[in-house]
C-alpha positions in Angstrom: 69.2 85.2 124.3 68.6 85.9 120.8 67.6 82.5 119.3 68.3 84.3 115.5 71.8 84.5 116.7 73.2 81.0 117.5 74.4 79.6 114.5 73.5 76.2 115.7 75.4 74.0 112.5 78.6 75.7 114.7 77.4 74.8 118.2 77.2 71.0 117.2 81.2 70.9 116.2 81.4 71.4 120.3 79.2 68.9 121.6 81.1 66.1 123.7 81.5 65.3 126.9 82.2 67.5 130.2 81.2 68.8 133.8 78.4 70.6 135.0 80.5 72.3 137.7 78.3 72.7 140.1 81.1 72.4 141.9 85.0 72.6 141.5 86.7 70.5 142.0 84.5 68.2 140.8 82.4 65.4 142.7 84.8 62.5 141.1 88.1 63.9 142.6 86.7 63.4 146.2 88.6 61.3 148.0 87.6 58.8 150.7 91.1 59.8 152.4 89.0 63.0 153.2 89.2 62.6 157.2 86.4 62.9 159.5 89.1 65.7 161.4 89.9 67.6 158.4 85.7 68.0 157.9 85.0 69.1 161.7 88.2 71.7 161.8 86.2 73.0 158.7 83.1 73.8 160.2 84.8 75.2 163.7 87.1 77.2 161.0 84.1 78.5 159.3 81.9 78.7 162.3 83.1 81.6 163.6 81.3 84.4 161.4 77.8 84.7 163.0 77.1 86.7 160.1 77.7 83.9 157.5 74.4 82.2 156.5 73.6 78.3 156.4 72.0 76.9 153.6 70.6 73.3 154.3 69.7 70.3 151.8 68.1 67.2 152.5 68.4 64.5 150.7 64.8 62.5 150.6 65.7 59.3 148.2 62.2 57.2 148.0 60.2 57.5 145.1 56.8 55.5 144.6 57.4 54.3 141.1 61.2 54.0 138.6 61.6 56.7 136.2 64.0 54.9 133.6 65.6 58.3 132.6 66.4 58.9 136.6 69.8 59.8 137.0 69.3 60.3 141.0 70.2 58.8 143.6 67.1 57.2 144.7 65.4 54.1 146.4 61.8 52.5 145.2 60.0 51.9 148.6 56.5 52.2 149.8 57.5 50.5 153.1 56.4 53.4 155.2 58.1 51.9 158.3 61.4 52.6 156.5 60.4 56.0 155.3 59.5 57.2 158.7 63.0 55.5 160.3 65.0 57.4 157.8 63.1 60.3 158.4 63.8 60.2 162.2 67.3 59.3 161.7 68.0 62.5 159.7 66.8 64.9 162.5 69.4 63.0 164.6 71.6 63.9 161.9 70.2 67.7 162.5 71.1 67.6 166.2 74.2 66.7 165.4 75.2 69.2 162.7 73.2 71.5 165.1 75.4 70.7 167.8 78.8 71.9 165.6 77.4 75.0 164.2 76.9 78.7 166.1 73.5 79.3 167.3 73.2 82.5 166.0 73.6 81.6 162.3 70.9 82.0 160.7 69.5 80.1 157.2 69.1 81.9 154.0 68.5 78.6 151.7 66.5 75.4 152.6 66.1 73.3 149.7 64.4 69.5 149.9 65.1 67.2 147.1 65.7 63.5 146.2 64.0 60.9 145.5 60.6 62.4 145.8 60.2 64.4 149.2 56.3 64.4 148.4 56.7 60.5 148.6 56.7 61.5 152.7 53.2 61.8 153.8 51.6 65.2 155.2 52.1 64.7 158.7 56.0 63.3 158.0 56.6 66.8 156.2 55.1 68.5 158.7 57.0 66.9 161.6 60.4 67.1 159.3 59.6 70.9 158.9 58.4 71.7 162.7 62.2 69.7 163.3 63.8 72.3 161.6 61.8 75.3 162.3 62.6 74.3 166.0 66.4 74.0 165.8 67.4 76.9 163.6 66.5 80.6 162.9 65.6 81.1 159.4 65.9 84.9 157.6 62.7 86.4 156.8 63.3 86.6 153.4 64.5 82.6 153.2 64.2 80.6 150.1 62.4 77.6 151.1 62.2 74.7 147.9 61.1 72.0 147.7 60.8 69.2 144.6 57.4 67.4 144.7 55.8 64.9 142.5 52.0 65.9 141.3 51.6 61.7 141.0 49.8 61.2 144.3 49.7 63.8 145.7 46.6 65.5 147.4 45.9 69.5 148.5 47.3 67.7 152.3 51.2 67.5 151.0 50.7 71.6 149.4 49.3 72.4 152.3 51.6 70.8 154.8 54.8 72.3 152.9 53.0 76.1 153.2 52.2 75.3 156.8 56.0 74.7 157.7 57.5 77.6 155.7 57.9 76.2 152.0 57.8 79.2 149.4 58.9 77.2 146.5 58.2 74.3 144.2 59.8 72.5 141.6 58.2 69.8 139.8 59.5 67.4 137.1 57.6 67.2 133.8 59.8 66.2 131.5 56.7 65.8 128.2 53.2 65.8 128.2 53.2 63.0 125.4 51.5 59.6 126.7 53.8 57.8 124.6 56.8 59.1 125.8 55.5 58.8 129.3 55.1 55.3 128.8 58.3 54.7 127.3 60.2 56.5 130.8 57.6 54.8 133.1 56.4 58.3 134.4 52.9 58.6 133.8 51.5 62.0 134.6 48.6 63.7 132.6 48.8 67.4 132.3 45.5 67.4 134.3 47.2 66.1 137.8 50.0 68.3 137.1 48.4 71.7 136.4 45.8 70.7 139.7 49.0 70.6 142.1 50.3 73.8 140.1 46.9 75.5 140.6 47.0 74.5 144.6 50.7 76.0 145.2 49.3 79.1 143.5 46.0 79.0 145.9 48.2 78.9 148.8 50.6 81.3 147.2 54.0 80.1 146.6 56.3 82.6 145.7 57.7 80.6 142.9 57.0 77.6 140.6 59.6 76.0 138.5 59.0 72.9 136.1 61.5 70.8 134.6 61.3 69.6 130.9 63.9 66.7 129.2 65.1 66.8 126.0 66.3 63.8 124.4 63.8 60.7 125.9 62.1 58.0 124.1 59.7 58.4 120.6 60.4 62.3 121.7 59.9 64.8 118.2 59.6 68.2 117.0 56.5 68.2 116.9 55.3 66.5 120.1 57.9 68.6 121.9 56.7 71.8 120.4 53.0 70.5 122.3 54.6 70.3 125.9 56.5 73.4 125.3 53.3 74.9 124.3 51.3 73.6 127.1 53.8 74.6 129.5 53.9 78.5 127.9 50.0 78.2 129.1 50.4 76.8 132.8 53.9 80.3 132.8 55.6 79.0 135.6 58.1 81.5 137.3 60.9 79.2 135.9 61.7 76.4 133.3 64.8 74.0 133.3 65.0 72.3 130.3 67.6 69.1 131.0 69.5 66.9 128.2 68.5 63.4 128.6 72.1 61.9 129.2 71.9 57.9 128.2 74.7 56.2 130.4 73.1 52.7 131.8 76.7 51.8 132.2 76.0 54.6 135.2 73.0 53.8 135.9 71.6 50.5 135.1 67.9 50.8 135.0 68.8 53.2 132.0 68.6 49.7 130.0 65.4 50.1 130.1 65.0 52.6 127.5 66.1 51.7 123.8 69.0 52.9 122.4 66.9 52.8 118.9 64.1 54.5 120.3 66.0 57.4 121.1 66.3 60.9 119.1 69.4 61.3 116.8 72.0 63.2 117.8 70.4 66.1 115.3 66.8 65.6 116.3 67.7 66.5 119.8 69.9 69.3 119.1 66.6 70.3 116.8 64.7 70.0 120.5 67.2 72.2 122.3 67.0 74.6 119.5 63.3 74.5 119.6 63.2 75.0 123.4 65.3 78.1 123.3 63.0 79.6 120.6 59.7 79.3 122.2 60.8 80.0 125.5 62.4 82.9 124.9 59.9 83.9 122.5 56.9 83.5 125.3 59.4 86.3 127.4 61.9 84.0 129.3 65.2 84.8 130.1 67.6 81.9 129.4 69.5 82.0 132.9 72.2 79.5 131.3 73.0 76.0 130.2 69.3 74.7 130.5 68.0 77.4 133.1 64.8 79.9 131.9 63.3 82.3 134.2 60.9 85.1 133.4 62.8 88.8 133.5 61.4 89.6 137.3 62.2 86.0 138.7 65.4 86.6 141.3 67.6 84.1 138.7 67.4 86.9 136.0 67.8 89.7 138.2 70.7 88.4 139.7 72.1 87.4 136.2 71.6 90.6 134.9 73.6 92.0 138.3 76.2 89.5 137.9 75.2 88.1 141.5 74.5 84.4 140.1 76.0 81.3 141.8 76.1 77.7 140.9 75.9 74.6 143.4 74.5 70.9 143.8 71.4 72.3 142.5 72.7 74.4 139.6 72.1 77.9 139.4 71.1 79.7 142.4 70.9 83.6 143.6 72.3 83.1 147.7 75.9 82.9 147.6 77.9 83.3 150.4 76.4 80.4 152.2 77.9 77.4 153.5 75.9 74.7 152.4 75.3 71.4 154.5 73.6 68.3 153.1 71.6 66.2 155.2 71.0 62.5 154.2 72.4 59.9 152.1 74.9 60.8 149.5 74.1 64.5 150.7 77.1 67.0 149.4 78.3 69.5 151.5 80.2 72.7 150.5 81.1 75.2 153.1 84.5 77.1 153.5 88.0 75.6 152.1 85.9 72.0 151.7 83.2 68.9 149.9 82.2 66.3 151.7 79.4 63.6 150.6 77.7 61.4 153.2 77.7 57.6 152.7 75.7 55.8 150.3 73.8 52.8 152.2 71.0 53.4 155.1 72.6 51.0 157.2 75.9 52.7 156.7 73.9 56.0 157.7 72.1 54.7 160.5 75.0 53.2 162.0 77.4 56.1 161.5 74.9 58.2 163.0 74.2 55.8 165.9 77.7 56.6 166.5 77.3 59.8 167.3 79.2 61.3 164.5 78.2 63.7 161.1 78.0 60.3 158.2 80.7 61.8 155.9 82.1 58.7 153.5 84.3 61.4 151.6 86.0 64.7 150.6 87.8 67.1 149.1 89.9 69.6 150.5 91.2 72.8 148.2 94.3 74.2 147.9 95.0 77.6 146.6 94.9 76.1 143.1 91.3 74.6 143.7 90.1 78.2 145.3 91.8 80.4 142.6 90.2 78.0 139.9 86.7 77.4 141.4 86.4 81.6 141.5 87.3 81.3 138.0 84.8 78.7 137.0 82.4 79.6 139.1 82.9 83.5 137.6 82.6 82.2 133.2 80.4 79.8 134.2 77.7 82.2 136.5 78.4 85.9 134.5 80.0 84.7 131.1 82.5 86.9 131.0 85.7 86.7 133.2 87.9 90.0 134.3 91.7 88.8 134.2 92.4 92.1 136.4 90.4 91.3 139.2 91.5 87.7 139.4 95.3 88.9 139.2 94.7 91.6 141.8 92.6 89.0 143.9 95.4 86.1 143.8 98.6 87.7 143.0 99.0 86.5 139.5 99.4 87.0 135.7 96.6 85.6 134.5 97.6 84.8 130.8 100.8 82.5 132.4 99.1 81.0 135.1 95.9 79.9 132.5 98.4 79.6 129.2 96.7 76.3 128.6 93.1 77.0 128.6 93.9 80.4 126.8 95.7 78.5 124.0 92.6 76.4 123.9 90.4 78.6 123.5 91.8 79.9 120.0 89.0 77.4 118.1 86.7 79.2 119.6 87.8 82.6 119.6 87.9 82.2 115.7 84.4 80.9 114.9 83.9 84.2 117.3 81.8 82.5 120.3 84.6 83.8 122.9 86.5 87.0 122.5 89.0 88.2 124.7 89.8 91.8 124.9 91.0 94.4 126.9 91.9 91.6 129.6 88.6 90.5 129.5 86.8 87.3 128.3 83.8 87.8 126.9 81.5 84.5 126.1 79.1 85.8 123.1 75.1 85.5 123.0 75.6 82.8 120.1 78.4 80.9 122.5 76.5 80.4 125.9 75.4 77.2 125.5 79.0 76.6 125.3 79.8 77.9 128.5 80.7 74.3 129.7 83.2 73.9 127.1 84.6 77.7 127.9 84.9 76.7 131.3 86.7 72.8 131.2 89.6 74.8 129.9 90.4 76.2 133.3 90.3 72.6 135.2 93.8 71.7 136.3 92.5 68.2 136.7 91.7 68.1 132.8 94.7 69.9 131.5 96.3 67.3 133.5 94.7 64.6 132.2 94.0 63.6 135.6 89.7 63.5 135.3 88.7 60.1 134.2 85.3 60.3 134.5 82.3 60.0 132.3 80.8 63.0 131.6 76.9 64.0 130.0 77.6 65.8 126.6 77.8 69.4 126.7 75.1 70.2 124.5 
């Protein structure tokens, strides 16, 4: 993305709450009316094709300390017995899932998220990693990634990850400024961050991703510019620059962040502009929303070849897999079904002890959902949409079916951010920051005013 092509004053006009579209329908539409029978029936239906790859996500919720900005489902605990018990049960859940799946299906993507997966000690990392390896076959080019926290990590942690096959790591940095770190209760020096990255490179990890966050307390243009310069110098393969969403009504611990210490909307917008400017000038490709990657990275290549995909971990290169999530609150996405696991350890352990996969709620898509998911995912991943292809695939008249959404695009079209030409919707380069705004016009729950969820702002 060429920063000079973006009219940031114009973009501000469209800053409003909206879904991130890591799924469609989005998670607020999931219902506890979704039955375990529906869940098992969909596994059975999708299980017949032994060539369809699997993607596994493991939610490891424990953290050493509370980061005040955190929006994840996490548990602060240093009770090693509690953590060990959870790991034992996640292996039990893995066995339950394995018993339902075709043994010939292979894993092409594995991700550990949290929480802090590296809050497990090296022995626990090896135990869980080897448990997965012994139960499933992996593709030779499988993408195997883990979210890590350098605070408290040793080289033994990184060696344990490498030993069980991890080839990618993702690390939160947020901001190197000490005042910002103190305000959000995440003290993480540049030195320990660089040390863990050096270990990962020494052990030949294929890809390193660093996460930043703009909109945190006490951030300003000069201090965040310094952080960005250091990130460019570290030279990770990927960078994510997330918008801090201050939602204390959803995450009570965010009340520990004083609203008066947060940047103003104008200052926050300048931080976004600065991030795009610095990273693209350093050679990173703007992937979409908040992701950047080196030109030779799989994400950048997938964007170029229109093979990008989105799931609950964000942008991905492995489309067409069935995603099964293990651990509390994990969200699975396979066939025409979404399902989410129970929220508490007590429910989790009790359900597994009954011999059941611990789902709490879910959603089964109908034909309209399937169509709209396809449309929204192509908009989110390709920044364009070919009406004729959708018409042929679903036997509809696109302009009639999506009349409400097309009408709502008028203002974006008039502002020269989007165009519709020759039965194609194209998000112009200067409008790509507004991809969520475009996608919302094809969301039936928003059209019918059925979506009452509170979302982060689109910019």
